[in-house]
Backbone as JSON Lines, residues from 0, in Angstrom:
{"i":0,"aa":"M","n":[-14.57,8.34,2.38],"ca":[-13.37,7.79,2.97],"c":[-13.43,6.26,2.91]}
{"i":1,"aa":"P","n":[-12.42,5.66,2.35],"ca":[-12.42,4.2,2.24],"c":[-12.03,3.52,3.56]}
{"i":2,"aa":"Y","n":[-12.57,2.33,3.71],"ca":[-12.12,1.48,4.81],"c":[-10.78,0.87,4.39]}
{"i":3,"aa":"I","n":[-9.97,0.55,5.36],"ca":[-8.69,-0.11,5.08],"c":[-8.75,-1.5,5.69]}
{"i":4,"aa":"R","n":[-8.49,-2.49,4.85],"ca":[-8.4,-3.87,5.32],"c":[-6.98,-4.37,5.05]}
{"i":5,"aa":"L","n":[-6.47,-5.13,5.98],"ca":[-5.12,-5.68,5.85],"c":[-5.22,-7.19,5.81]}
{"i":6,"aa":"R","n":[-4.74,-7.78,4.75],"ca":[-4.71,-9.24,4.69],"c":[-3.69,-9.75,5.71]}
{"i":7,"aa":"P","n":[-3.92,-10.95,6.27],"ca":[-2.96,-11.5,7.23],"c":[-1.53,-11.55,6.67]}
{"i":8,"aa":"S","n":[-1.41,-11.88,5.4],"ca":[-0.07,-11.92,4.79],"c":[0.56,-10.52,4.78]}
{"i":9,"aa":"F","n":[-0.26,-9.49,4.64],"ca":[0.25,-8.12,4.66],"c":[0.81,-7.77,6.03]}
{"i":10,"aa":"T","n":[0.09,-8.13,7.09],"ca":[0.57,-7.79,8.43],"c":[1.88,-8.51,8.74]}
{"i":11,"aa":"R","n":[2.03,-9.75,8.25],"ca":[3.3,-10.46,8.43],"c":[4.42,-9.76,7.66]}
{"i":12,"aa":"Q","n":[4.14,-9.39,6.42],"ca":[5.14,-8.68,5.61],"c":[5.5,-7.34,6.24]}
{"i":13,"aa":"L","n":[4.5,-6.66,6.77],"ca":[4.73,-5.35,7.38],"c":[5.67,-5.47,8.58]}
{"i":14,"aa":"R","n":[5.45,-6.49,9.41],"ca":[6.35,-6.7,10.55],"c":[7.78,-6.95,10.07]}
{"i":15,"aa":"K","n":[7.9,-7.79,9.06],"ca":[9.22,-8.11,8.51],"c":[9.85,-6.85,7.87]}
{"i":16,"aa":"F","n":[9.06,-6.13,7.11],"ca":[9.54,-4.92,6.44],"c":[10.01,-3.87,7.44]}
{"i":17,"aa":"T","n":[9.22,-3.62,8.48],"ca":[9.59,-2.58,9.45],"c":[10.72,-3.04,10.37]}
{"i":18,"aa":"K","n":[10.88,-4.35,10.51],"ca":[12.01,-4.85,11.3],"c":[13.32,-4.54,10.57]}
{"i":19,"aa":"K","n":[13.3,-4.7,9.24],"ca":[14.48,-4.4,8.43],"c":[14.65,-2.9,8.2]}
{"i":20,"aa":"N","n":[13.53,-2.19,8.23],"ca":[13.53,-0.76,7.91],"c":[12.81,0.0,9.03]}
{"i":21,"aa":"I","n":[13.41,0.04,10.19],"ca":[12.78,0.63,11.36],"c":[12.32,2.06,11.08]}
{"i":22,"aa":"D","n":[13.1,2.79,10.33],"ca":[12.76,4.18,10.03],"c":[11.53,4.32,9.13]}
{"i":23,"aa":"K","n":[11.07,3.24,8.52],"ca":[9.92,3.29,7.61],"c":[8.58,3.06,8.32]}
{"i":24,"aa":"K","n":[8.61,2.61,9.56],"ca":[7.37,2.26,10.26],"c":[6.41,3.44,10.32]}
{"i":25,"aa":"E","n":[6.91,4.6,10.71],"ca":[6.05,5.78,10.79],"c":[5.58,6.23,9.41]}
{"i":26,"aa":"A","n":[6.42,6.06,8.41],"ca":[6.05,6.44,7.04],"c":[4.89,5.58,6.54]}
{"i":27,"aa":"V","n":[4.92,4.28,6.86],"ca":[3.82,3.39,6.46],"c":[2.54,3.81,7.17]}
{"i":28,"aa":"K","n":[2.62,4.04,8.46],"ca":[1.44,4.46,9.23],"c":[0.87,5.77,8.69]}
{"i":29,"aa":"E","n":[1.74,6.7,8.37],"ca":[1.3,7.99,7.85],"c":[0.66,7.84,6.47]}
{"i":30,"aa":"A","n":[1.23,7.01,5.62],"ca":[0.65,6.78,4.29],"c":[-0.75,6.18,4.41]}
{"i":31,"aa":"L","n":[-0.91,5.2,5.29],"ca":[-2.23,4.58,5.48],"c":[-3.22,5.59,6.07]}
{"i":32,"aa":"R","n":[-2.76,6.41,6.99],"ca":[-3.64,7.43,7.58],"c":[-4.1,8.43,6.52]}
{"i":33,"aa":"R","n":[-3.15,8.91,5.74],"ca":[-3.5,9.88,4.68],"c":[-4.47,9.26,3.68]}
{"i":34,"aa":"F","n":[-4.19,8.01,3.31],"ca":[-5.06,7.32,2.36],"c":[-6.48,7.2,2.91]}
{"i":35,"aa":"S","n":[-6.61,6.87,4.18],"ca":[-7.94,6.71,4.77],"c":[-8.71,8.03,4.79]}
{"i":36,"aa":"L","n":[-8.0,9.14,4.89],"ca":[-8.65,10.46,4.9],"c":[-8.9,11.0,3.49]}
{"i":37,"aa":"D","n":[-7.95,10.74,2.59],"ca":[-8.05,11.26,1.22],"c":[-7.21,10.4,0.28]}
{"i":38,"aa":"P","n":[-7.83,9.42,-0.38],"ca":[-7.06,8.54,-1.27],"c":[-6.34,9.28,-2.4]}
{"i":39,"aa":"D","n":[-6.8,10.48,-2.71],"ca":[-6.17,11.25,-3.78],"c":[-5.09,12.21,-3.28]}
{"i":40,"aa":"Y","n":[-4.67,12.04,-2.03],"ca":[-3.64,12.91,-1.47],"c":[-2.4,12.86,-2.38]}
{"i":41,"aa":"P","n":[-1.91,14.0,-2.83],"ca":[-0.85,14.03,-3.85],"c":[0.41,13.22,-3.54]}
{"i":42,"aa":"S","n":[0.89,13.24,-2.32],"ca":[2.16,12.56,-2.03],"c":[2.05,11.04,-2.07]}
{"i":43,"aa":"L","n":[0.83,10.51,-2.1],"ca":[0.67,9.05,-2.16],"c":[0.95,8.5,-3.55]}
{"i":44,"aa":"H","n":[0.8,9.34,-4.56],"ca":[1.06,8.93,-5.94],"c":[0.34,7.62,-6.28]}
{"i":45,"aa":"L","n":[-0.95,7.59,-6.06],"ca":[-1.74,6.4,-6.38],"c":[-1.58,6.05,-7.85]}
{"i":46,"aa":"E","n":[-1.37,4.77,-8.12],"ca":[-1.17,4.33,-9.49],"c":[-1.85,2.99,-9.71]}
{"i":47,"aa":"K","n":[-2.71,2.93,-10.73],"ca":[-3.34,1.67,-11.1],"c":[-2.37,0.95,-12.04]}
{"i":48,"aa":"L","n":[-2.12,-0.31,-11.74],"ca":[-1.22,-1.07,-12.6],"c":[-1.96,-1.44,-13.88]}
{"i":49,"aa":"S","n":[-1.33,-1.24,-14.98],"ca":[-1.93,-1.45,-16.29],"c":[-2.5,-2.85,-16.45]}
{"i":50,"aa":"G","n":[-3.77,-2.92,-16.84],"ca":[-4.42,-4.2,-17.08],"c":[-4.66,-5.03,-15.84]}
{"i":51,"aa":"Q","n":[-4.53,-4.44,-14.68],"ca":[-4.67,-5.17,-13.42],"c":[-5.76,-4.52,-12.58]}
{"i":52,"aa":"K","n":[-6.18,-5.24,-11.55],"ca":[-7.07,-4.65,-10.55],"c":[-6.25,-4.06,-9.41]}
{"i":53,"aa":"M","n":[-4.94,-4.21,-9.51],"ca":[-4.05,-3.78,-8.43],"c":[-3.7,-2.31,-8.55]}
{"i":54,"aa":"W","n":[-3.51,-1.73,-7.37],"ca":[-3.09,-0.34,-7.25],"c":[-1.87,-0.29,-6.34]}
{"i":55,"aa":"T","n":[-1.1,0.79,-6.48],"ca":[0.02,1.01,-5.56],"c":[-0.05,2.44,-5.04]}
{"i":56,"aa":"M","n":[0.6,2.62,-3.9],"ca":[0.81,3.97,-3.4],"c":[2.18,4.01,-2.75]}
{"i":57,"aa":"R","n":[2.75,5.19,-2.72],"ca":[4.12,5.36,-2.24],"c":[4.19,5.45,-0.72]}
{"i":58,"aa":"I","n":[5.21,4.78,-0.2],"ca":[5.64,5.02,1.18],"c":[6.74,6.09,1.1]}
{"i":59,"aa":"D","n":[7.65,5.87,0.15],"ca":[8.73,6.8,-0.14],"c":[9.16,6.53,-1.57]}
{"i":60,"aa":"S","n":[10.27,7.06,-1.99],"ca":[10.67,6.93,-3.4],"c":[10.97,5.5,-3.83]}
{"i":61,"aa":"S","n":[11.27,4.62,-2.91],"ca":[11.64,3.26,-3.31],"c":[10.75,2.16,-2.74]}
{"i":62,"aa":"N","n":[9.74,2.49,-1.96],"ca":[8.88,1.47,-1.35],"c":[7.41,1.77,-1.6]}
{"i":63,"aa":"R","n":[6.64,0.69,-1.75],"ca":[5.23,0.82,-2.11],"c":[4.34,-0.05,-1.24]}
{"i":64,"aa":"L","n":[3.08,0.34,-1.2],"ca":[2.01,-0.47,-0.64],"c":[1.13,-0.88,-1.81]}
{"i":65,"aa":"F","n":[0.82,-2.17,-1.91],"ca":[-0.02,-2.68,-2.98],"c":[-1.39,-3.04,-2.41]}
{"i":66,"aa":"F","n":[-2.45,-2.75,-3.17],"ca":[-3.79,-3.06,-2.71],"c":[-4.74,-3.27,-3.88]}
{"i":67,"aa":"V","n":[-5.89,-3.83,-3.58],"ca":[-7.01,-3.94,-4.52],"c":[-8.23,-3.33,-3.84]}
{"i":68,"aa":"W","n":[-9.16,-2.84,-4.64],"ca":[-10.41,-2.33,-4.09],"c":[-11.36,-3.5,-3.9]}
{"i":69,"aa":"S","n":[-12.15,-3.46,-2.86],"ca":[-13.17,-4.49,-2.63],"c":[-14.19,-4.42,-3.77]}
{"i":70,"aa":"D","n":[-14.95,-5.49,-3.94],"ca":[-15.97,-5.52,-4.99],"c":[-16.98,-4.38,-4.83]}
{"i":71,"aa":"E","n":[-17.24,-4.03,-3.59],"ca":[-18.18,-2.94,-3.32],"c":[-17.54,-1.57,-3.57]}
{"i":72,"aa":"G","n":[-16.22,-1.53,-3.62],"ca":[-15.51,-0.28,-3.86],"c":[-15.36,0.62,-2.66]}
{"i":73,"aa":"D","n":[-15.75,0.11,-1.49],"ca":[-15.68,0.95,-0.29],"c":[-14.48,0.65,0.6]}
{"i":74,"aa":"A","n":[-13.7,-0.36,0.23],"ca":[-12.56,-0.75,1.06],"c":[-11.35,-1.05,0.18]}
{"i":75,"aa":"A","n":[-10.2,-0.63,0.66],"ca":[-8.93,-0.96,0.03],"c":[-8.33,-2.12,0.82]}
{"i":76,"aa":"I","n":[-8.01,-3.19,0.12],"ca":[-7.47,-4.38,0.77],"c":[-5.98,-4.45,0.45]}
{"i":77,"aa":"F","n":[-5.18,-4.17,1.45],"ca":[-3.73,-4.14,1.27],"c":[-3.16,-5.55,1.4]}
{"i":78,"aa":"F","n":[-2.28,-5.9,0.44],"ca":[-1.75,-7.27,0.44],"c":[-0.23,-7.34,0.33]}
{"i":79,"aa":"Y","n":[0.44,-6.23,0.04],"ca":[1.9,-6.3,-0.08],"c":[2.53,-4.97,0.3]}
{"i":80,"aa":"V","n":[3.64,-5.04,0.99],"ca":[4.44,-3.86,1.3],"c":[5.88,-4.2,0.98]}
{"i":81,"aa":"G","n":[6.55,-3.3,0.29],"ca":[7.95,-3.57,-0.01],"c":[8.51,-2.68,-1.09]}
{"i":82,"aa":"S","n":[9.59,-3.15,-1.63],"ca":[10.38,-2.4,-2.6],"c":[9.61,-2.12,-3.88]}
{"i":83,"aa":"H","n":[10.01,-1.04,-4.51],"ca":[9.49,-0.66,-5.83],"c":[9.69,-1.8,-6.82]}
{"i":84,"aa":"D","n":[10.7,-2.65,-6.61],"ca":[10.99,-3.78,-7.49],"c":[9.83,-4.76,-7.56]}
{"i":85,"aa":"A","n":[8.9,-4.7,-6.64],"ca":[7.77,-5.62,-6.63],"c":[6.87,-5.43,-7.84]}
{"i":86,"aa":"Y","n":[7.01,-4.33,-8.55],"ca":[6.23,-4.14,-9.78],"c":[6.44,-5.31,-10.73]}
{"i":87,"aa":"R","n":[7.65,-5.83,-10.77],"ca":[7.93,-6.96,-11.65],"c":[7.13,-8.18,-11.25]}
{"i":88,"aa":"I","n":[6.93,-8.38,-9.96],"ca":[6.15,-9.51,-9.46],"c":[4.7,-9.36,-9.86]}
{"i":89,"aa":"A","n":[4.21,-8.14,-9.79],"ca":[2.8,-7.87,-10.05],"c":[2.42,-8.04,-11.51]}
{"i":90,"aa":"K","n":[3.36,-7.92,-12.41],"ca":[3.04,-7.97,-13.84],"c":[2.99,-9.36,-14.38]}
């Protein structure tokens, strides 16, 4: 089971994201909970971005959580939450 770390910028984005999308707050919490128990849980749709160290997982069909694995590989460091459109930023 991986540890979950949240960058300070992520927690700020999360507050902003859930303020705009109140109904998504529980979905984010549930996605992080499932990930901490089983990173390969099917509904998370984990995806490594091509040529990157970045990974994404689904909150729902249009929103994602972005993270990188720690150098030790035992922790996922979450740094972005938001729209599926963020893929363009990551590339």
